[in-house]
N, CA, C, O and the ligand as a Tripos MOL2 file, in Angstrom:
@<TRIPOS>MOLECULE
protein
  305   303    77     0     0
PROTEIN
NO_CHARGES

@<TRIPOS>ATOM
      1 N         105.3820   66.0820 -166.9490 N.3       1 MET1
      2 CA        105.9410   67.0610 -167.9760 C.3       1 MET1
      3 C         106.4850   66.2550 -169.1770 C.2       1 MET1
      4 O         107.1520   65.2290 -169.0470 O.2       1 MET1
      5 N         106.1270   66.8330 -170.4000 N.am      2 GLU2
      6 CA        106.5470   66.0770 -171.6670 C.3       2 GLU2
      7 C         107.1850   67.1740 -172.5410 C.2       2 GLU2
      8 O         107.0650   68.3880 -172.3770 O.2       2 GLU2
      9 N         107.9230   66.5010 -173.5490 N.am      3 CYS3
     10 CA        108.7200   67.2590 -174.4820 C.3       3 CYS3
     11 C         107.8280   68.0960 -175.3920 C.2       3 CYS3
     12 O         106.8280   67.6150 -175.9260 O.2       3 CYS3
     13 N         108.2270   69.4080 -175.5610 N.am      4 PHE4
     14 CA        107.3160   70.2470 -176.5450 C.3       4 PHE4
     15 C         107.6070   69.9200 -177.9870 C.2       4 PHE4
     16 O         106.8110   70.2980 -178.8480 O.2       4 PHE4
     17 N         108.7210   69.2260 -178.3210 N.am      5 MET5
     18 CA        108.9880   68.8210 -179.5830 C.3       5 MET5
     19 C         108.3180   67.5940 -180.0690 C.2       5 MET5
     20 O         107.7700   67.5440 -181.1700 O.2       5 MET5
     21 N         108.3700   66.5630 -179.2020 N.am      6 CYS6
     22 CA        107.8200   65.2920 -179.7040 C.3       6 CYS6
     23 C         106.9300   64.6240 -178.6440 C.2       6 CYS6
     24 O         106.5300   63.4730 -178.8200 O.2       6 CYS6
     25 N         106.6190   65.3190 -177.5610 N.am      7 LYS7
     26 CA        105.7490   64.7180 -176.4950 C.3       7 LYS7
     27 C         106.3830   63.4920 -175.6870 C.2       7 LYS7
     28 O         105.7060   62.7500 -174.9750 O.2       7 LYS7
     29 N         107.7330   63.3670 -175.8760 N.am      8 GLY8
     30 CA        108.4640   62.2130 -175.1360 C.3       8 GLY8
     31 C         108.5640   62.5040 -173.6420 C.2       8 GLY8
     32 O         108.3080   63.6370 -173.2350 O.2       8 GLY8
     33 N         108.9220   61.5440 -172.8220 N.am      9 ASN9
     34 CA        109.0840   61.7680 -171.5470 C.3       9 ASN9
     35 C         110.3890   62.4610 -171.2160 C.2       9 ASN9
     36 O         111.4150   62.1310 -171.8110 O.2       9 ASN9
     37 N         110.3930   63.4930 -170.2090 N.am     10 LEU10
     38 CA        111.4640   64.2170 -169.8610 C.3      10 LEU10
     39 C         112.0940   63.5160 -168.6080 C.2      10 LEU10
     40 O         111.4060   63.1510 -167.6540 O.2      10 LEU10
     41 N         113.4580   63.3530 -168.6820 N.am     11 GLU11
     42 CA        114.1670   62.8420 -167.4600 C.3      11 GLU11
     43 C         115.1830   63.8700 -167.0050 C.2      11 GLU11
     44 O         115.8650   64.4990 -167.8140 O.2      11 GLU11
     45 N         115.2700   64.0270 -165.6900 N.am     12 ILE12
     46 CA        116.1530   64.9460 -165.0830 C.3      12 ILE12
     47 C         117.4700   64.3710 -165.0730 C.2      12 ILE12
     48 O         117.7050   63.2800 -164.5520 O.2      12 ILE12
     49 N         118.4350   65.1690 -165.7050 N.am     13 LYS13
     50 CA        119.8420   64.6530 -165.9640 C.3      13 LYS13
     51 C         120.8010   65.9050 -165.7630 C.2      13 LYS13
     52 O         120.4260   67.0770 -165.7800 O.2      13 LYS13
     53 N         122.1100   65.4570 -165.5690 N.am     14 LYS14
     54 CA        123.1530   66.4520 -165.5740 C.3      14 LYS14
     55 C         123.6380   66.4260 -166.9830 C.2      14 LYS14
     56 O         123.9060   65.3500 -167.5180 O.2      14 LYS14
     57 N         123.7670   67.5940 -167.6240 N.am     15 VAL15
     58 CA        124.3340   67.6080 -169.0520 C.3      15 VAL15
     59 C         125.5740   68.5680 -168.9740 C.2      15 VAL15
     60 O         125.7870   69.3390 -168.0380 O.2      15 VAL15
     61 N         126.3630   68.4150 -170.0850 N.am     16 ASN16
     62 CA        127.4030   69.4110 -170.3960 C.3      16 ASN16
     63 C         126.8770   70.4530 -171.4190 C.2      16 ASN16
     64 O         126.5030   70.1320 -172.5470 O.2      16 ASN16
     65 N         126.8770   71.8010 -170.9150 N.am     17 TYR17
     66 CA        126.3610   72.8140 -171.6240 C.3      17 TYR17
     67 C         127.5800   73.4720 -172.4650 C.2      17 TYR17
     68 O         128.5390   73.8600 -171.7970 O.2      17 TYR17
     69 N         127.6210   73.6040 -173.6430 N.am     18 VAL18
     70 CA        128.7760   74.1210 -174.4840 C.3      18 VAL18
     71 C         128.2000   75.3870 -175.1470 C.2      18 VAL18
     72 O         127.1550   75.3820 -175.7960 O.2      18 VAL18
     73 N         128.9680   76.4720 -174.9290 N.am     19 VAL19
     74 CA        128.7270   77.7720 -175.5620 C.3      19 VAL19
     75 C         129.9000   78.0580 -176.4980 C.2      19 VAL19
     76 O         131.0690   78.0890 -176.1130 O.2      19 VAL19
     77 N         129.5000   78.2640 -177.7590 N.am     20 ASP20
     78 CA        130.5120   78.4710 -178.8350 C.3      20 ASP20
     79 C         130.5230   79.8400 -179.1660 C.2      20 ASP20
     80 O         129.6700   80.2630 -179.9460 O.2      20 ASP20
     81 N         131.4160   80.6320 -178.6550 N.am     21 LEU21
     82 CA        131.6860   82.1310 -178.9670 C.3      21 LEU21
     83 C         132.7270   82.3590 -179.8920 C.2      21 LEU21
     84 O         133.5060   81.4500 -180.1820 O.2      21 LEU21
     85 N         132.8180   83.5280 -180.4020 N.am     22 ASP22
     86 CA        133.8370   83.8400 -181.4300 C.3      22 ASP22
     87 C         135.1910   83.4780 -180.9040 C.2      22 ASP22
     88 O         135.9130   82.7370 -181.5710 O.2      22 ASP22
     89 N         135.6070   83.9910 -179.6640 N.am     23 SER23
     90 CA        136.9540   83.8970 -179.2210 C.3      23 SER23
     91 C         137.2830   82.6930 -178.4420 C.2      23 SER23
     92 O         138.4380   82.2670 -178.4200 O.2      23 SER23
     93 N         136.2770   82.0960 -177.7730 N.am     24 THR24
     94 CA        136.2570   81.1400 -176.8460 C.3      24 THR24
     95 C         135.2260   80.0740 -176.8350 C.2      24 THR24
     96 O         134.0810   80.3570 -177.1870 O.2      24 THR24
     97 N         135.5350   78.8750 -176.4620 N.am     25 ILE25
     98 CA        134.4080   77.7770 -176.2680 C.3      25 ILE25
     99 C         134.3130   77.6770 -174.6970 C.2      25 ILE25
    100 O         135.3240   77.5480 -174.0060 O.2      25 ILE25
    101 N         133.1270   77.7380 -174.2070 N.am     26 ILE26
    102 CA        132.8890   77.5630 -172.7350 C.3      26 ILE26
    103 C         132.1740   76.2110 -172.6130 C.2      26 ILE26
    104 O         131.1810   76.0110 -173.3120 O.2      26 ILE26
    105 N         132.5970   75.3180 -171.8070 N.am     27 ILE27
    106 CA        131.9050   74.0610 -171.5160 C.3      27 ILE27
    107 C         131.5550   74.1110 -170.0990 C.2      27 ILE27
    108 O         132.4760   74.1830 -169.2860 O.2      27 ILE27
    109 N         130.2770   74.0800 -169.6750 N.am     28 ILE28
    110 CA        129.9420   73.9260 -168.3500 C.3      28 ILE28
    111 C         129.4040   72.4630 -168.0480 C.2      28 ILE28
    112 O         128.4610   71.9180 -168.6230 O.2      28 ILE28
    113 N         130.1240   71.9780 -167.1160 N.am     29 LYS29
    114 CA        129.8240   70.4700 -166.8610 C.3      29 LYS29
    115 C         128.8590   70.3660 -165.7810 C.2      29 LYS29
    116 O         128.8560   71.2240 -164.8980 O.2      29 LYS29
    117 N         127.9460   69.2860 -165.7650 N.am     30 GLY30
    118 CA        127.0800   69.0210 -164.7580 C.3      30 GLY30
    119 C         125.8960   69.8400 -164.4880 C.2      30 GLY30
    120 O         125.4130   69.9140 -163.3580 O.2      30 GLY30
    121 N         125.3800   70.5080 -165.5910 N.am     31 VAL31
    122 CA        124.2260   71.3760 -165.5200 C.3      31 VAL31
    123 C         122.9480   70.5880 -165.3860 C.2      31 VAL31
    124 O         122.6800   69.7690 -166.2650 O.2      31 VAL31
    125 N         122.1430   70.7620 -164.3730 N.am     32 PRO32
    126 CA        120.8860   70.1110 -164.2280 C.3      32 PRO32
    127 C         119.9360   70.5620 -165.3730 C.2      32 PRO32
    128 O         119.7780   71.7550 -165.6320 O.2      32 PRO32
    129 N         119.2780   69.5160 -166.0830 N.am     33 ALA33
    130 CA        118.4350   69.7890 -167.2170 C.3      33 ALA33
    131 C         117.3900   68.6560 -167.1920 C.2      33 ALA33
    132 O         117.5880   67.5840 -166.6200 O.2      33 ALA33
    133 N         116.2760   68.9730 -167.8470 N.am     34 LYS34
    134 CA        115.3370   67.9950 -168.2740 C.3      34 LYS34
    135 C         115.5840   67.4910 -169.6790 C.2      34 LYS34
    136 O         115.5240   68.3160 -170.5910 O.2      34 LYS34
    137 N         115.8250   66.3610 -169.9230 N.am     35 VAL35
    138 CA        116.2880   65.8390 -171.2340 C.3      35 VAL35
    139 C         115.0700   64.8040 -171.7300 C.2      35 VAL35
    140 O         114.5820   63.9280 -171.0160 O.2      35 VAL35
    141 N         114.7220   65.0680 -172.9800 N.am     36 CYS36
    142 CA        113.7700   64.2490 -173.6110 C.3      36 CYS36
    143 C         114.3470   62.9380 -173.8080 C.2      36 CYS36
    144 O         115.4360   62.8800 -174.3790 O.2      36 CYS36
    145 N         113.7590   61.8400 -173.4070 N.am     37 ALA37
    146 CA        114.1840   60.4530 -173.6310 C.3      37 ALA37
    147 C         114.1160   60.0110 -175.0200 C.2      37 ALA37
    148 O         114.8010   59.0590 -175.3920 O.2      37 ALA37
    149 N         113.3250   60.6470 -175.8250 N.am     38 GLN38
    150 CA        113.0510   60.2970 -177.1470 C.3      38 GLN38
    151 C         113.9500   61.1220 -178.1980 C.2      38 GLN38
    152 O         114.6020   60.5560 -179.0760 O.2      38 GLN38
    153 N         113.9210   62.4290 -178.0300 N.am     39 CYS39
    154 CA        114.5610   63.2450 -179.1200 C.3      39 CYS39
    155 C         115.8370   63.9030 -178.6150 C.2      39 CYS39
    156 O         116.6000   64.4150 -179.4340 O.2      39 CYS39
    157 N         116.1240   63.9200 -177.2670 N.am     40 GLY40
    158 CA        117.2730   64.4520 -176.6810 C.3      40 GLY40
    159 C         117.2890   65.9280 -176.5160 C.2      40 GLY40
    160 O         118.3320   66.5040 -176.2090 O.2      40 GLY40
    161 N         116.0320   66.6390 -176.7310 N.am     41 GLU41
    162 CA        115.9790   67.9600 -176.4710 C.3      41 GLU41
    163 C         116.1450   68.3240 -175.0290 C.2      41 GLU41
    164 O         115.6800   67.5940 -174.1530 O.2      41 GLU41
    165 N         116.8230   69.4810 -174.7380 N.am     42 GLN42
    166 CA        117.2200   69.8490 -173.3070 C.3      42 GLN42
    167 C         116.3740   71.0300 -172.9530 C.2      42 GLN42
    168 O         116.1930   71.9840 -173.7090 O.2      42 GLN42
    169 N         115.8300   70.8950 -171.6660 N.am     43 TYR43
    170 CA        115.1510   72.0950 -171.1250 C.3      43 TYR43
    171 C         115.7360   72.4810 -169.7950 C.2      43 TYR43
    172 O         116.0090   71.6620 -168.9180 O.2      43 TYR43
    173 N         115.9270   73.8800 -169.6920 N.am     44 PHE44
    174 CA        116.5240   74.3010 -168.3090 C.3      44 PHE44
    175 C         115.5320   75.1140 -167.5670 C.2      44 PHE44
    176 O         114.7050   75.8020 -168.1650 O.2      44 PHE44
    177 N         115.6010   75.0450 -166.2060 N.am     45 GLU45
    178 CA        114.7900   75.8860 -165.4400 C.3      45 GLU45
    179 C         115.1860   77.2260 -165.6770 C.2      45 GLU45
    180 O         116.2960   77.4350 -166.1660 O.2      45 GLU45
    181 N         114.3710   78.2240 -165.3750 N.am     46 ASP46
    182 CA        114.6690   79.6990 -165.3780 C.3      46 ASP46
    183 C         115.9570   79.9690 -164.6140 C.2      46 ASP46
    184 O         116.8780   80.6270 -165.0990 O.2      46 ASP46
    185 N         115.9820   79.4170 -163.3630 N.am     47 GLU47
    186 CA        117.0630   79.7620 -162.5710 C.3      47 GLU47
    187 C         118.4110   79.2300 -163.1930 C.2      47 GLU47
    188 O         119.4290   79.9130 -163.3070 O.2      47 GLU47
    189 N         118.2850   78.0230 -163.5480 N.am     48 THR48
    190 CA        119.5360   77.3560 -164.2560 C.3      48 THR48
    191 C         119.9380   78.2480 -165.4690 C.2      48 THR48
    192 O         121.1160   78.5790 -165.5960 O.2      48 THR48
    193 N         119.0170   78.6340 -166.3380 N.am     49 ALA49
    194 CA        119.3880   79.4820 -167.4220 C.3      49 ALA49
    195 C         119.9800   80.7880 -167.0140 C.2      49 ALA49
    196 O         120.9150   81.2610 -167.6600 O.2      49 ALA49
    197 N         119.4600   81.4230 -165.9270 N.am     50 GLU50
    198 CA        120.0710   82.5790 -165.3840 C.3      50 GLU50
    199 C         121.4940   82.3970 -164.8940 C.2      50 GLU50
    200 O         122.3630   83.2590 -165.0190 O.2      50 GLU50
    201 N         121.6720   81.1900 -164.3150 N.am     51 ASN51
    202 CA        122.9720   80.9190 -163.6400 C.3      51 ASN51
    203 C         123.9870   80.7540 -164.8960 C.2      51 ASN51
    204 O         125.1170   81.2410 -164.8950 O.2      51 ASN51
    205 N         123.4580   80.0310 -165.9280 N.am     52 ILE52
    206 CA        124.3780   79.7640 -167.2230 C.3      52 ILE52
    207 C         124.7640   81.0720 -167.7440 C.2      52 ILE52
    208 O         125.9420   81.2240 -168.0660 O.2      52 ILE52
    209 N         123.8680   82.1200 -167.8850 N.am     53 ASP53
    210 CA        124.2060   83.3940 -168.4490 C.3      53 ASP53
    211 C         125.2780   84.0850 -167.5880 C.2      53 ASP53
    212 O         126.2530   84.6470 -168.0890 O.2      53 ASP53
    213 N         125.0500   84.0150 -166.2950 N.am     54 LYS54
    214 CA        126.0210   84.6340 -165.2930 C.3      54 LYS54
    215 C         127.4260   84.0560 -165.6360 C.2      54 LYS54
    216 O         128.3910   84.7720 -165.9020 O.2      54 LYS54
    217 N         127.4510   82.8240 -165.6080 N.am     55 ILE55
    218 CA        128.8380   81.9870 -165.7860 C.3      55 ILE55
    219 C         129.4050   82.3650 -167.0600 C.2      55 ILE55
    220 O         130.6150   82.5860 -167.1030 O.2      55 ILE55
    221 N         128.6800   82.4740 -168.1390 N.am     56 VAL56
    222 CA        129.2220   82.9190 -169.4580 C.3      56 VAL56
    223 C         129.7520   84.2050 -169.4430 C.2      56 VAL56
    224 O         130.8670   84.4760 -169.8890 O.2      56 VAL56
    225 N         128.8640   85.1260 -168.8660 N.am     57 ASN57
    226 CA        129.4130   86.4050 -168.7900 C.3      57 ASN57
    227 C         130.6850   86.7240 -168.1690 C.2      57 ASN57
    228 O         131.4660   87.5990 -168.5450 O.2      57 ASN57
    229 N         130.8360   85.8650 -167.0920 N.am     58 GLN58
    230 CA        131.9660   85.9370 -166.2350 C.3      58 GLN58
    231 C         133.1960   85.3620 -166.9600 C.2      58 GLN58
    232 O         134.3150   85.8110 -166.7110 O.2      58 GLN58
    233 N         133.0180   84.4410 -167.7930 N.am     59 LEU59
    234 CA        134.0180   83.6080 -168.4380 C.3      59 LEU59
    235 C         134.4830   84.1100 -169.6840 C.2      59 LEU59
    236 O         135.6520   83.9000 -170.0060 O.2      59 LEU59
    237 N         133.6000   84.8410 -170.5370 N.am     60 LYS60
    238 CA        133.8290   85.1500 -171.8000 C.3      60 LYS60
    239 C         134.9400   86.2730 -171.9390 C.2      60 LYS60
    240 O         135.5310   86.4840 -172.9980 O.2      60 LYS60
    241 N         135.1240   86.8430 -170.9780 N.am     61 LYS61
    242 CA        136.3000   87.8150 -170.8470 C.3      61 LYS61
    243 C         137.7140   87.1550 -170.8050 C.2      61 LYS61
    244 O         138.7400   87.7890 -171.0510 O.2      61 LYS61
    245 N         137.6900   85.9000 -170.4900 N.am     62 LEU62
    246 CA        139.0640   85.2450 -170.5020 C.3      62 LEU62
    247 C         139.3790   85.0200 -172.0040 C.2      62 LEU62
    248 O         138.5130   84.8570 -172.8630 O.2      62 LEU62
    249 N         140.7370   85.0310 -172.2260 N.am     63 SER63
    250 CA        141.1390   84.9660 -173.4990 C.3      63 SER63
    251 C         141.5950   83.4920 -173.9750 C.2      63 SER63
    252 O         142.1900   83.2820 -175.0320 O.2      63 SER63
    253 N         141.2130   82.4570 -172.9960 N.am     64 THR64
    254 CA        141.6490   81.1510 -173.3920 C.3      64 THR64
    255 C         140.6950   80.5580 -174.4060 C.2      64 THR64
    256 O         139.5200   80.9220 -174.4670 O.2      64 THR64
    257 N         141.2510   79.5820 -175.2490 N.am     65 GLU65
    258 CA        140.4750   79.0590 -176.2650 C.3      65 GLU65
    259 C         139.3520   78.2930 -175.7560 C.2      65 GLU65
    260 O         138.2550   78.4070 -176.3040 O.2      65 GLU65
    261 N         139.5210   77.5030 -174.7370 N.am     66 VAL66
    262 CA        138.4820   76.5740 -174.1520 C.3      66 VAL66
    263 C         138.5710   76.7010 -172.6960 C.2      66 VAL66
    264 O         139.6160   76.5770 -172.0580 O.2      66 VAL66
    265 N         137.4330   76.9530 -172.2150 N.am     67 THR67
    266 CA        137.2040   77.0300 -170.6440 C.3      67 THR67
    267 C         136.2240   75.9850 -170.2730 C.2      67 THR67
    268 O         135.1430   75.8670 -170.8500 O.2      67 THR67
    269 N         136.6260   75.2140 -169.2820 N.am     68 ILE68
    270 CA        135.8160   74.1190 -168.7580 C.3      68 ILE68
    271 C         135.4790   74.4230 -167.2590 C.2      68 ILE68
    272 O         136.3920   74.6680 -166.4700 O.2      68 ILE68
    273 N         134.2940   74.4090 -166.9030 N.am     69 VAL69
    274 CA        134.0350   74.6680 -165.4800 C.3      69 VAL69
    275 C         132.9450   73.6940 -165.0260 C.2      69 VAL69
    276 O         132.1650   73.2280 -165.8560 O.2      69 VAL69
    277 N         132.8730   73.3790 -163.7410 N.am     70 ASN70
    278 CA        131.8220   72.6690 -163.1190 C.3      70 ASN70
    279 C         130.6140   73.5720 -162.7200 C.2      70 ASN70
    280 O         130.8440   74.5810 -162.0530 O.2      70 ASN70
    281 N         129.4690   73.2950 -163.0550 N.am     71 TYR71
    282 CA        128.2960   74.0820 -162.7920 C.3      71 TYR71
    283 C         128.2140   74.2610 -161.2030 C.2      71 TYR71
    284 O         128.1010   75.3670 -160.6750 O.2      71 TYR71
    285 N         128.2830   73.0380 -160.4880 N.am     72 SER72
    286 CA        128.1280   73.1750 -159.0780 C.3      72 SER72
    287 C         129.0960   73.9530 -158.2420 C.2      72 SER72
    288 O         128.8680   74.4270 -157.1300 O.2      72 SER72
    289 N         130.3680   74.0280 -159.0290 N.am     73 GLU73
    290 CA        131.3690   74.9970 -158.4190 C.3      73 GLU73
    291 C         131.1060   76.4210 -158.4950 C.2      73 GLU73
    292 O         131.4980   77.1840 -157.6130 O.2      73 GLU73
    293 N         130.4020   76.8460 -159.6030 N.am     74 LYS74
    294 CA        130.0760   78.1660 -159.9040 C.3      74 LYS74
    295 C         128.8850   78.6310 -159.2830 C.2      74 LYS74
    296 O         128.7160   79.8440 -159.1620 O.2      74 LYS74
    297 N         127.9780   77.7600 -158.8440 N.am     75 VAL75
    298 CA        126.7280   78.0740 -158.3100 C.3      75 VAL75
    299 C         126.7010   77.6600 -156.8590 C.2      75 VAL75
    300 O         126.5230   76.4780 -156.5640 O.2      75 VAL75
    301 N         126.8720   78.5990 -155.9380 N.am     76 ALA76
    302 CA        126.8760   78.1640 -154.5130 C.3      76 ALA76
    303 C         125.5200   78.0060 -153.9950 C.2      76 ALA76
    304 O         125.3410   77.6500 -152.8310 O.2      76 ALA76
    305 ZN        111.3450   65.0380 -177.5510 Zn       77 ZN77
@<TRIPOS>BOND
     1     1     2 1
     2     2     3 1
     3     3     4 2
     4     3     5 am
     5     5     6 1
     6     6     7 1
     7     7     8 2
     8     7     9 am
     9     9    10 1
    10    10    11 1
    11    11    12 2
    12    11    13 am
    13    13    14 1
    14    14    15 1
    15    15    16 2
    16    15    17 am
    17    17    18 1
    18    18    19 1
    19    19    20 2
    20    19    21 am
    21    21    22 1
    22    22    23 1
    23    23    24 2
    24    23    25 am
    25    25    26 1
    26    26    27 1
    27    27    28 2
    28    27    29 am
    29    29    30 1
    30    30    31 1
    31    31    32 2
    32    31    33 am
    33    33    34 1
    34    34    35 1
    35    35    36 2
    36    35    37 am
    37    37    38 1
    38    38    39 1
    39    39    40 2
    40    39    41 am
    41    41    42 1
    42    42    43 1
    43    43    44 2
    44    43    45 am
    45    45    46 1
    46    46    47 1
    47    47    48 2
    48    47    49 am
    49    49    50 1
    50    50    51 1
    51    51    52 2
    52    51    53 am
    53    53    54 1
    54    54    55 1
    55    55    56 2
    56    55    57 am
    57    57    58 1
    58    58    59 1
    59    59    60 2
    60    59    61 am
    61    61    62 1
    62    62    63 1
    63    63    64 2
    64    63    65 am
    65    65    66 1
    66    66    67 1
    67    67    68 2
    68    67    69 am
    69    69    70 1
    70    70    71 1
    71    71    72 2
    72    71    73 am
    73    73    74 1
    74    74    75 1
    75    75    76 2
    76    75    77 am
    77    77    78 1
    78    78    79 1
    79    79    80 2
    80    79    81 am
    81    81    82 1
    82    82    83 1
    83    83    84 2
    84    83    85 am
    85    85    86 1
    86    86    87 1
    87    87    88 2
    88    87    89 am
    89    89    90 1
    90    90    91 1
    91    91    92 2
    92    91    93 am
    93    93    94 1
    94    94    95 1
    95    95    96 2
    96    95    97 am
    97    97    98 1
    98    98    99 1
    99    99   100 2
   100    99   101 am
   101   101   102 1
   102   102   103 1
   103   103   104 2
   104   103   105 am
   105   105   106 1
   106   106   107 1
   107   107   108 2
   108   107   109 am
   109   109   110 1
   110   110   111 1
   111   111   112 2
   112   111   113 am
   113   113   114 1
   114   114   115 1
   115   115   116 2
   116   115   117 am
   117   117   118 1
   118   118   119 1
   119   119   120 2
   120   119   121 am
   121   121   122 1
   122   122   123 1
   123   123   124 2
   124   123   125 am
   125   125   126 1
   126   126   127 1
   127   127   128 2
   128   127   129 am
   129   129   130 1
   130   130   131 1
   131   131   132 2
   132   131   133 am
   133   133   134 1
   134   134   135 1
   135   135   136 2
   136   135   137 am
   137   137   138 1
   138   138   139 1
   139   139   140 2
   140   139   141 am
   141   141   142 1
   142   142   143 1
   143   143   144 2
   144   143   145 am
   145   145   146 1
   146   146   147 1
   147   147   148 2
   148   147   149 am
   149   149   150 1
   150   150   151 1
   151   151   152 2
   152   151   153 am
   153   153   154 1
   154   154   155 1
   155   155   156 2
   156   155   157 am
   157   157   158 1
   158   158   159 1
   159   159   160 2
   160   159   161 am
   161   161   162 1
   162   162   163 1
   163   163   164 2
   164   163   165 am
   165   165   166 1
   166   166   167 1
   167   167   168 2
   168   167   169 am
   169   169   170 1
   170   170   171 1
   171   171   172 2
   172   171   173 am
   173   173   174 1
   174   174   175 1
   175   175   176 2
   176   175   177 am
   177   177   178 1
   178   178   179 1
   179   179   180 2
   180   179   181 am
   181   181   182 1
   182   182   183 1
   183   183   184 2
   184   183   185 am
   185   185   186 1
   186   186   187 1
   187   187   188 2
   188   187   189 am
   189   189   190 1
   190   190   191 1
   191   191   192 2
   192   191   193 am
   193   193   194 1
   194   194   195 1
   195   195   196 2
   196   195   197 am
   197   197   198 1
   198   198   199 1
   199   199   200 2
   200   199   201 am
   201   201   202 1
   202   202   203 1
   203   203   204 2
   204   203   205 am
   205   205   206 1
   206   206   207 1
   207   207   208 2
   208   207   209 am
   209   209   210 1
   210   210   211 1
   211   211   212 2
   212   211   213 am
   213   213   214 1
   214   214   215 1
   215   215   216 2
   216   215   217 am
   217   217   218 1
   218   218   219 1
   219   219   220 2
   220   219   221 am
   221   221   222 1
   222   222   223 1
   223   223   224 2
   224   223   225 am
   225   225   226 1
   226   226   227 1
   227   227   228 2
   228   227   229 am
   229   229   230 1
   230   230   231 1
   231   231   232 2
   232   231   233 am
   233   233   234 1
   234   234   235 1
   235   235   236 2
   236   235   237 am
   237   237   238 1
   238   238   239 1
   239   239   240 2
   240   239   241 am
   241   241   242 1
   242   242   243 1
   243   243   244 2
   244   243   245 am
   245   245   246 1
   246   246   247 1
   247   247   248 2
   248   247   249 am
   249   249   250 1
   250   250   251 1
   251   251   252 2
   252   251   253 am
   253   253   254 1
   254   254   255 1
   255   255   256 2
   256   255   257 am
   257   257   258 1
   258   258   259 1
   259   259   260 2
   260   259   261 am
   261   261   262 1
   262   262   263 1
   263   263   264 2
   264   263   265 am
   265   265   266 1
   266   266   267 1
   267   267   268 2
   268   267   269 am
   269   269   270 1
   270   270   271 1
   271   271   272 2
   272   271   273 am
   273   273   274 1
   274   274   275 1
   275   275   276 2
   276   275   277 am
   277   277   278 1
   278   278   279 1
   279   279   280 2
   280   279   281 am
   281   281   282 1
   282   282   283 1
   283   283   284 2
   284   283   285 am
   285   285   286 1
   286   286   287 1
   287   287   288 2
   288   287   289 am
   289   289   290 1
   290   290   291 1
   291   291   292 2
   292   291   293 am
   293   293   294 1
   294   294   295 1
   295   295   296 2
   296   295   297 am
   297   297   298 1
   298   298   299 1
   299   299   300 2
   300   299   301 am
   301   301   302 1
   302   302   303 1
   303   303   304 2
@<TRIPOS>SUBSTRUCTURE
     1 MET1         2 RESIDUE 1 A MET
     2 GLU2         6 RESIDUE 1 A GLU
     3 CYS3        10 RESIDUE 1 A CYS
     4 PHE4        14 RESIDUE 1 A PHE
     5 MET5        18 RESIDUE 1 A MET
     6 CYS6        22 RESIDUE 1 A CYS
     7 LYS7        26 RESIDUE 1 A LYS
     8 GLY8        30 RESIDUE 1 A GLY
     9 ASN9        34 RESIDUE 1 A ASN
    10 LEU10       38 RESIDUE 1 A LEU
    11 GLU11       42 RESIDUE 1 A GLU
    12 ILE12       46 RESIDUE 1 A ILE
    13 LYS13       50 RESIDUE 1 A LYS
    14 LYS14       54 RESIDUE 1 A LYS
    15 VAL15       58 RESIDUE 1 A VAL
    16 ASN16       62 RESIDUE 1 A ASN
    17 TYR17       66 RESIDUE 1 A TYR
    18 VAL18       70 RESIDUE 1 A VAL
    19 VAL19       74 RESIDUE 1 A VAL
    20 ASP20       78 RESIDUE 1 A ASP
    21 LEU21       82 RESIDUE 1 A LEU
    22 ASP22       86 RESIDUE 1 A ASP
    23 SER23       90 RESIDUE 1 A SER
    24 THR24       94 RESIDUE 1 A THR
    25 ILE25       98 RESIDUE 1 A ILE
    26 ILE26      102 RESIDUE 1 A ILE
    27 ILE27      106 RESIDUE 1 A ILE
    28 ILE28      110 RESIDUE 1 A ILE
    29 LYS29      114 RESIDUE 1 A LYS
    30 GLY30      118 RESIDUE 1 A GLY
    31 VAL31      122 RESIDUE 1 A VAL
    32 PRO32      126 RESIDUE 1 A PRO
    33 ALA33      130 RESIDUE 1 A ALA
    34 LYS34      134 RESIDUE 1 A LYS
    35 VAL35      138 RESIDUE 1 A VAL
    36 CYS36      142 RESIDUE 1 A CYS
    37 ALA37      146 RESIDUE 1 A ALA
    38 GLN38      150 RESIDUE 1 A GLN
    39 CYS39      154 RESIDUE 1 A CYS
    40 GLY40      158 RESIDUE 1 A GLY
    41 GLU41      162 RESIDUE 1 A GLU
    42 GLN42      166 RESIDUE 1 A GLN
    43 TYR43      170 RESIDUE 1 A TYR
    44 PHE44      174 RESIDUE 1 A PHE
    45 GLU45      178 RESIDUE 1 A GLU
    46 ASP46      182 RESIDUE 1 A ASP
    47 GLU47      186 RESIDUE 1 A GLU
    48 THR48      190 RESIDUE 1 A THR
    49 ALA49      194 RESIDUE 1 A ALA
    50 GLU50      198 RESIDUE 1 A GLU
    51 ASN51      202 RESIDUE 1 A ASN
    52 ILE52      206 RESIDUE 1 A ILE
    53 ASP53      210 RESIDUE 1 A ASP
    54 LYS54      214 RESIDUE 1 A LYS
    55 ILE55      218 RESIDUE 1 A ILE
    56 VAL56      222 RESIDUE 1 A VAL
    57 ASN57      226 RESIDUE 1 A ASN
    58 GLN58      230 RESIDUE 1 A GLN
    59 LEU59      234 RESIDUE 1 A LEU
    60 LYS60      238 RESIDUE 1 A LYS
    61 LYS61      242 RESIDUE 1 A LYS
    62 LEU62      246 RESIDUE 1 A LEU
    63 SER63      250 RESIDUE 1 A SER
    64 THR64      254 RESIDUE 1 A THR
    65 GLU65      258 RESIDUE 1 A GLU
    66 VAL66      262 RESIDUE 1 A VAL
    67 THR67      266 RESIDUE 1 A THR
    68 ILE68      270 RESIDUE 1 A ILE
    69 VAL69      274 RESIDUE 1 A VAL
    70 ASN70      278 RESIDUE 1 A ASN
    71 TYR71      282 RESIDUE 1 A TYR
    72 SER72      286 RESIDUE 1 A SER
    73 GLU73      290 RESIDUE 1 A GLU
    74 LYS74      294 RESIDUE 1 A LYS
    75 VAL75      298 RESIDUE 1 A VAL
    76 ALA76      302 RESIDUE 1 A ALA
    77 ZN77       305 GROUP 0 **** ****
């Protein structure tokens, strides 16, 4: 598999996913992604993207300014 942007090689890595909402910033640590070794573009599996959506929906109701969670703790 190669990068859609630059055709570089993709490496499987754990990344920090940051969601910047109006009222809060959510940081999800340790999200599995394919990362381009050349340009740094990140790709997520469909299942991972769905899990991110669920986590964000769950957390955005909180009124804290910054929320940091571990992906592996939120996805059983
Ligand atoms: Zn690339």
